[in-house]
C-alpha positions in Angstrom: 0.0 0.0 0.0 2.9 2.4 0.7 4.0 2.3 -3.0 0.4 3.0 -4.1 0.3 6.0 -1.8 3.7 7.2 -3.0 2.6 6.8 -6.7 -0.7 8.7 -6.0 1.3 11.5 -4.2 3.6 11.8 -7.3 0.6 11.9 -9.7 -1.1 14.6 -7.6 2.1 16.6 -7.3 2.5 16.5 -11.1 -1.1 17.5 -11.5 -0.5 20.4 -9.1 2.6 21.6 -11.0 0.8 21.3 -14.3 -2.1 23.3 -12.9 0.4 25.9 -11.7 1.6 26.3 -15.3 -2.0 26.7 -16.5 -2.8 29.2 -13.8 -0.5 31.7 -15.4 0.8 33.2 -12.2 -2.4 32.5 -10.3 -4.4 34.7 -12.7 -6.8 32.0 -13.9 -9.1 30.9 -11.1 -9.9 27.3 -12.0 -6.3 26.1 -12.5 -5.2 28.1 -9.4 -7.8 26.3 -7.3 -6.9 23.0 -8.8 -3.2 23.6 -8.0 -4.0 24.0 -4.3 -6.3 21.0 -4.3 -3.8 18.8 -6.0 -0.9 19.9 -3.8 -3.0 19.3 -0.7 -3.8 15.8 -1.8 -0.2 15.2 -2.8 1.2 16.1 0.6 -1.6 14.3 2.5 -1.1 11.1 0.6 2.7 11.4 0.8 2.3 11.6 4.6 0.5 8.2 4.5 3.4 6.7 2.5 5.9 8.0 5.0 4.3 5.9 7.7 6.0 2.9 6.1 8.8 4.3 3.9 12.1 6.0 4.9 11.7 9.8 4.4 14.9 10.2 2.4 14.1 7.4 0.0 10.4 8.4 -0.3 11.2 12.0 -0.9 13.9 11.2 -3.5 11.5 9.0 -5.4 8.7 11.5 -5.1 10.8 14.4 -6.3 12.8 12.5 -8.9 9.9 10.8 -10.6 7.9 14.0 -10.4 10.7 15.9 -12.0 11.0 13.4 -14.8 7.3 13.5 -15.5 7.1 17.3 -15.4 10.0 17.6 -17.9 8.2 15.1 -20.1 4.9 17.0 -19.9 6.8 20.2 -20.6 8.3 18.8 -23.7 5.1 17.1 -25.0 2.5 19.8 -24.1 4.2 23.1 -23.5 6.7 23.1 -26.4 9.8 23.0 -24.1 13.1 22.2 -25.8 13.9 18.5 -26.2 17.6 17.8 -26.0 19.7 14.7 -25.6 21.4 16.4 -22.6 18.1 17.0 -20.9 17.0 13.3 -21.4 20.5 12.2 -20.2 20.2 14.1 -17.0 16.6 12.9 -16.4 18.1 9.4 -16.8 20.7 10.3 -14.1 17.9 11.3 -11.7 16.1 8.0 -12.3 19.4 6.1 -11.7 19.9 8.0 -8.5 16.4 7.3 -7.3 16.8 3.6 -8.1 20.2 3.6 -6.3 18.7 5.2 -3.2 15.8 2.8 -3.2 18.2 -0.2 -3.4 20.4 1.1 -0.6 17.5 1.5 1.8 17.0 -0.9 4.6 14.5 -3.7 4.2 11.5 -3.7 6.5 
C-alpha cells in the first residue's frame, strides 16, 4: 500500500505543477484552485506513504519521478526544448532514485 500511496502522491504533485503552469501566475481561477487541491492531496497522501517508507528514500523517489514526469509534460504539451542532454540528466535522476531505493534498509 505504501507504494500505491507514493505513486498517487507523485501523480497529484505532477497535476498540481501542471495546474500551476495553466494558472499563469495564479491569474486564472480554475487552474489556481486545482493547484491548491492537487498539492494538498499530494502532501496528504505522501504523509501516508511516510508511515512505512524512509523519508529520504520516499522524498527522493517523489521528487525524482515527479521531476522526470514534469519535464516530459513540458516537452510534450508546452513546447519546451527537447535535447539529448536533458534526457540524459533525467536518466541520471532516475538512476539516483533507483540507487537510493536499493540502498535503503529492508522492513
